[in-house]
N, C-alpha and C positions, 0 to 999 in steps of 0.2 A: 469276837468276844464283846460282851456288854461293857460299858464304861467302867463299872465297878470291878469287873473281872480284870480289865486291863490294868487298872490302878494297883490291884493286889499283886498281879504278875510282876509289875515293875519293882515292887518292894520285896520280891522273893529273895533276892540276893542283897545282903547287907555288906557293901564294900568296906564301910567304916569298921565293922566288927572284924572282918577278915584281916584287915591291915593291923588292927589293934592286937589281935590274937598272935599274929606272926611277927610283927615288928618290921619286917622287911617285905617289900613287894617282889623284888627279884631274888632268885636263888643263885648262889655262887659256890664254886669249888676253887679255893684260893691256892696259890703255890705252896703255902706252908701246911697244906692238908686240911685247913679249916673248911667245914661245910656250913653254908648258911641256907636255911630253909625258909624261903619266902612264899608269898601267896601264889606266885607262878613257879611251878616246879622246874628244876634244871632240865629234865628231859623234855618238858613242854616247851621251854625256851629254845632248846636245840632243834626240836621238830619244827617250830614256827620259823626259825631262821632258815632251815633247810628248804622251806617252800619258797623262799625269796628268789626271784629270777635274776640273781646277781652272781658274778664269778666267785669261785671259791678263793681265788687269790686276788686280793684287792690292791695289790701293790700299784702305786702311782695314782690311785683314785682318791677323791675327796668324799667323805661321808659326813652327813649332818644328822644328828639324833635330836629331834625336837620333843621335849617332854621326856627327857632321859631317865628321870627319877633315880633309882639306884644305879642305873647305867650298864646293865648286862649287855644290851645290844651294841652300845657304843664300844665297850671293851672288846667284845667279840669281833667287831669290824676292825678294830685296831690290831688284834691278834692275827688277823688275816692280811695285814699289810697296809690298810688304809690310813690316810691322815684324817683324823676324826675331830669334829667339833660337836660337843654335847651341850644342849641348852635346856634350862628349866627356868620357870618363873620364880622359883624360890631356891635357896641354897639347901641342898640335901646332904646332911652330915654323912649318911651311909655312902653316897657317891664319893665323897672325899676320902673316906676310910679305905674303900676298895682301890681308889686311884693311887693312894700311897702304897698299899700292899702289892699292887702290880707294878709299881714304878712306872706308871702310865704317863704317856705324853699327850693324852686326849686334852684338847683345848676346851675347858669347862667355862661356860658363860651363864650368867644369871641375867635373863632378859625376858621381856614379855614378847609373846608371839607376834603381836602387831607391830613391834618395834624392829623386827628382824630385817625388813627391807632396807632400813637406814643404818644398820649396825655395821656395815662394812665387811660382812663375812664373805662376800663373793657368791659364787654358785657351786653346786655340788653334783657329782655324778649320781650319787644315791642319797636319798633322804628317808629317814625313818620317822613316821608320824603315827606312833603306836599307842592306842588308848588315849588319844588327845581330843579327837574331833567332838565328842559329846560333852567335853568340858569347856568348850568355847561358846561365847554368846553370839558370835557371827560366823557360822560354820562355812558358808560359801566364801566369805572374805578370807578366812583362814586357809582354805584350799587354794585360793588364788595366790596368796603369799607363798604357799608351799610350791605351787607350780613355777613361780618366778625364780625360786631358789634352786630348782631341779633342772639339770641338763640331761639326765638319763632316765631314772625311774624313782618314783616315790612309793614307799610301802605304807599303806594306810590300814590300820586296825581300828574297828569301831564297833561299839554296841549296835545291834540291829533289832528291830521290833518283831521281825517275822522269820527267824532263822529256820524254822521247821516247815513253814507253809509258803515261802516266797515263790516256789516253782508252780504252785497251784493257781496263781493269779498273775500271769505274765503281762496281761493287758491292763492291769489296774494302774491308776495314776500313782506315781511315787508319792509317798507320804512321809512327813516329818513330825514326830510328836514333840511337844514343848512341855518342859517340866519347870514349873515356876519356883518350887522350893525343893523338897526332898523326895519327890515322887519316884525317882530312879535310884534305887540302891541306897537310899538314906543319905545321899550326899547333896549338899547345897550347890555344888558347882557342876552337877550333871544337868545340862540344859536341854539337850536335844537327843532324840532317838530316831534315826532314819530307818525306813524299810530298806531291804537289800537293794531293790531297784532304785530307791532314792539315793543310797550311798553311791552307786555306780553313776547315776545321772549327775549328782553334784560334782563328782570328780571330773567327768567329761566337761561339764559346764564351766569348771574352773580353768580349763584350757589344756588339759591333757589330751593327746591324740587318741590314745586307746586305753581302756581300763579293763583289766582282767580280774575276775573273781578267782582267788586262789584257794580259799578254804573257808568253811563255816564250822566253828566249834563252839558248843554251848550257845550263848547268845551274842557271839562276836563273829564278825566277818573280816577277812583280810583281802585287800585288793592291791594289785600292782598297777600303778598309774604311769604310763610311758609317755615321754615327750616325742618319741619318734614312731613312725609307721614300721610295720613289718616289711622286710625286703620284697620287692616285686617278685612274682613267681618266675621260676626258670622258664625261659622261652616265651616270655610275655609278649603279647601283641604290642604294636606301636601305641604310644600314648596319645591323648587328645592334643589338639592344637590350642594353646592358650593365647587368646586374642587380647585380653586386657585384664588388669587387676588394679583395683582402686579402693580407697577408703570409702566405705558405704556412706559416710557423712560428707556430702558435697562432692564425692567422686574425684577427689584429688589423689595425689601420689604420696602423701605424707601420713605417718602414724605418729600420734603424740607420744606413746610409750608410758604415760603416767596414768592412763585410764583405759577402760574397756573400749576397744576399737573393733570395727567389723569390716571385713573385706568382701567386696563383690568381684567375682571373676566371671568372665565370659570366655567360652571355649567351644570349639567345634569337635564333635564326636559322632561317629556313625552308629553308636550303640542304639538298639531299638528302644531301650528304656534305661533310665538311670535313676536310682534311688539315692537318697543322701548317704546311706550307709556304704554305697559303692565308691564314694569319692575320698581321695587322699590328698589333701593340700599340704604343701610344705612351704614355710617362710623362714628363711635363715636357717634351714635344716630342721626346724621344729614342725611337728605335725599339728593339724587342727581338723576336727571332724566338721562335716558340713551341717549347717542348720536348716538349709532350704535349697532346693534345686528345682528348676523347671526348664522345659524346652521352650525356646523363644520362636524359632522358625527353622524348619529343615534340620540342618546339622548343628545349629547354634543353640547353646545352652547357657543358662545363668545359674550361679550358685553363690550362696552367702556363707561366710565363715566368721568365727571369732578370730581375730588376729592373735597368734600365739603370744602369751605373756613373756616378758623378759627378753625381747629381741635386742641384739646389740645395736648401739647407735650407728647410724650410717645407712648405706644402701644394703638391702637384704634381697637375695634371690628368691623368686616366687615360682613354683612349679606345682603341677598336680597330675594325678593319674587316677585311673579306676582300679578297683581291686584286682582285675585280671590283666592290666596293661602295664607297660613301662611308663616313665614320666614324660610329661610334655616338654616343649621348649621352655626356656627360662626367661622370665621378665624380672623386673625389680621394683622395689618400693622402699621409700625412705622412712627410717624409724628414728625418732628423737633427734632429727638432724637439723642443725641451725640453719637459718637463712642468711647467707653471706652475700649481701647486695652491694654492688658497685654503684657507679653513677648511672642512673637510668636515663635513657635517651630513646625517644620514639624516632626510629630511623625512617619509617615509611608507613603510611596509612592509606587505605583504599576501600572501595566497596567490595564486600566479601563475595558478591556474585559476578559483577562485571569487571572487577579489578581496576575500575577507574580511580585514579589517584585523587586523594584529598577531598573526596565527596562520597556520599551514600545516597543511592536512589531508593526511596522508601517504597516505590511501586514494586521493587524486587523483594520486599520482605524486611528490609532494615538490618542488614548484616554488615558489620565492619570488621576488617582484618588489619592488623598492624604488626610491624616487626620492631622489637625492642632490644636494645643492648643493655648489658649490666645486670640482667636478671640471673638469679642463682640457678644452679643445675636442678635443684628440687623445687623450682617454682611450679605452681599448678593453679587450677581454676578456683581454688579456695583461698590461697594466700596472695594471689595477684588480683588487684582491683583496678578497674577501669572507670574513669569519670569523664562524662561528657558534660561540660559545664560543671555544675556541682552535683549532677545526678549520677549515681553509680549504675553501671550497666551490668547486665547478666553476662558473665564470662562463660562462653559455651565450650571453649576448647583452648588448651595451651599446648604447644608443641615443644620439641627439643631444639637446642641451639644448632644453627647451621655452621658452616665452616668459618663464618665471620663472627660467630658468637651472637647472632641475632635470633631471637625467639619469636615465633609467630603466635599471636593469640587471635581468637575470633570472639566477638561480643555481639549482643543483640540490642538494637536500638528500638525502644517502644514505638509503636505505630503512631501514637499521639504526641510524639516529641516535637517541640516547636521547630519549624523549618527555619533555615538560615544558617549562619556560620557560628560555630561553637568551638571552644577549646577542648581538646581531648588530651588526657594525661593518664599515666600508669603509676600505680603505687604498690610497693612490696616492702614488707617489714619496716614500715615507717619512712621509707625513702620514696620520694615523688619525682617523676620526670618533669622537665619543662613542658608546658602545654604547646601543642601545635594545632593549627586551625583545621576544622573539618566542616564541610558544607553538608547540611541535611536538606535534601531536595525531594520533590515528587509528592 
């Protein structure tokens, strides 16, 4: 469509007038026989809920309804046995009215979406995010918050720009329209309109393992955003061999947990070809789709993933599989794990090639190996620093502690480093070892 046609199409539905005419957004049938006719009809609400891939009986589950408004979906989840928290950015009198009529125990919170990660709400098996996405100024950030709060599935309902034509342009780049004022439906707080493919891509990019389009009705699409992969197929082939998993930033074994982090995995597979859609990474039980995959050599492959948001602090198991295989062996990575450092002591230092003690022969390339006590279990090449004199060395590798608690590291001495005897020391989390002498020769 031409730009003018697009603008006119976005004004075709006047949400403000609809709400003003009805007074209520949701419809209700209350226990006393009262019928409330809202913008969304009762049958439409029931049909929408029936499409959600969640159990009919929600006993023992926690449900969060973000942007609850009059609260029909929150109260329906409570009726089915869930412990429900309902959130909106303003206090809605209609919600409180229905809450009283139902003698509801739904926990009603008035909070801004962006404040929810620090609101102490915990995490939820199911999260409703219905008719909210196009109201937020930072849609991807909003979906990332949604992902962190979800342990099972999030249901996202959004206005979409191409509900009737999206299947005719599957290869088109996802698009996101921006509305500066009242271009969409006459409302000042309607900021964005994604295409269907953009809505799916935004949800995947936010950290959900898989995103399923459930239904398109009118100019809205409903998607189910899952934190977990589908089960491996019955009789699946053995999985790949996972060789290593590390933080893509510096290739350490720690994830910060407060910001976007990316994982690089190396694995062996005899598959003739692997596309990123074939890979199923799991960290701490949460899935993450691959962003990039390539064959390095022979059976060896490399793939990059967004680290799943909301990982529990501590060691998290890492494994992966292909769509038609079982899972690999399990490695581990540390998430938001503090560095507990004891007294650091360099126990032994030598040439990394010849193993000659207390000296490095630069004619062999300039590699130094050392064994250090007092390092934490989650020390790595990023948080462990090595100084030769006052010069920091590039840490090439950090191992795991042996039976005596000694951790080996390998570092690279620059070829132009001055020859002679220099003190070498190790530093981690602000703790520094006493220096020991090391001769640079050759």
